[in-house]
C-alpha positions as CSV (number, residue, x, y, z in Angstrom):
1,X,29.4,-28.9,7.8
2,X,25.6,-29.3,8.1
3,X,25.0,-25.8,6.7
4,X,27.2,-26.1,3.6
5,X,24.1,-25.8,1.4
6,X,23.2,-22.5,2.8
7,X,26.8,-21.2,2.2
8,X,26.6,-22.4,-1.4
9,X,23.3,-20.5,-1.9
10,X,24.7,-17.4,-0.3
11,X,27.8,-17.6,-2.6
12,X,25.5,-18.0,-5.7
13,X,23.4,-15.1,-4.6
14,X,26.6,-13.0,-4.0
15,X,27.8,-13.9,-7.5
16,X,24.5,-12.8,-9.0
17,X,24.5,-9.5,-7.1
18,X,28.1,-8.8,-8.2
19,X,27.2,-9.7,-11.8
20,X,24.2,-7.5,-11.7
21,X,26.3,-4.6,-10.3
22,X,28.9,-5.4,-13.1
23,X,31.7,-6.2,-10.6
24,X,33.3,-9.1,-12.5
25,X,36.0,-9.9,-10.0
26,X,33.5,-10.3,-7.2
27,X,31.3,-12.5,-9.2
28,X,34.3,-14.7,-10.1
29,X,35.4,-15.0,-6.5
30,X,31.9,-15.8,-5.3
31,X,31.5,-18.4,-8.1
32,X,34.8,-20.0,-7.2
33,X,33.8,-20.2,-3.5
34,X,30.5,-21.8,-4.4
35,X,32.4,-24.4,-6.7
36,X,34.9,-25.2,-3.9
37,X,32.1,-25.7,-1.4
38,X,30.1,-27.9,-3.8
39,X,33.2,-30.1,-4.6
40,X,33.6,-30.5,-0.8
41,X,30.1,-32.1,-0.5
42,X,29.6,-35.9,-1.1
43,X,27.6,-35.1,-4.2
44,X,30.4,-33.0,-5.8
45,X,33.3,-35.3,-5.0
46,X,33.2,-37.0,-8.4
47,X,33.6,-33.8,-10.3
48,X,37.4,-33.5,-10.4
49,X,37.7,-37.1,-11.6
50,X,35.0,-36.5,-14.3
51,X,36.8,-33.3,-15.5
52,X,40.2,-35.2,-15.5
53,X,38.7,-38.0,-17.5
54,X,37.2,-35.6,-20.0
55,X,40.4,-33.7,-20.5
56,X,42.4,-37.0,-20.9
57,X,39.9,-38.2,-23.5
58,X,40.1,-34.9,-25.3
59,X,43.9,-35.0,-25.3
60,X,43.9,-38.6,-26.7
61,X,41.5,-37.6,-29.4
62,X,43.2,-34.3,-30.6
63,X,46.8,-35.3,-30.3
64,X,47.0,-37.4,-33.5
65,X,45.3,-34.6,-35.4
66,X,47.7,-31.9,-34.1
67,X,50.9,-34.0,-34.6
68,X,50.0,-35.4,-38.0
69,X,53.0,-34.9,-40.3
70,X,51.4,-35.9,-43.6
71,X,53.1,-34.5,-46.7
72,X,51.5,-31.4,-48.1
73,X,50.3,-31.2,-51.7
74,X,52.1,-28.8,-53.9
75,X,55.4,-27.0,-53.4
76,X,54.2,-24.8,-50.6
77,X,55.3,-21.7,-52.6
78,X,53.3,-18.6,-52.2
79,X,51.9,-16.7,-55.2
């Protein structure tokens, strides 16, 4: 996998060409290929753990706000 950098560059160029031609599906596919190739490199191996850590921290932060069952002020009647 000595030439993975060249493959990533070609995938990015392909995504740019597809985006310029307004072919959204092609741009998405080329972008996903570039992301998968990048994650396969030693530099990108930490990305899945970083994303998982971020999502976990976001879940810990927002869960108490979303599940708070504090009593509401007023009767709740409309009108």
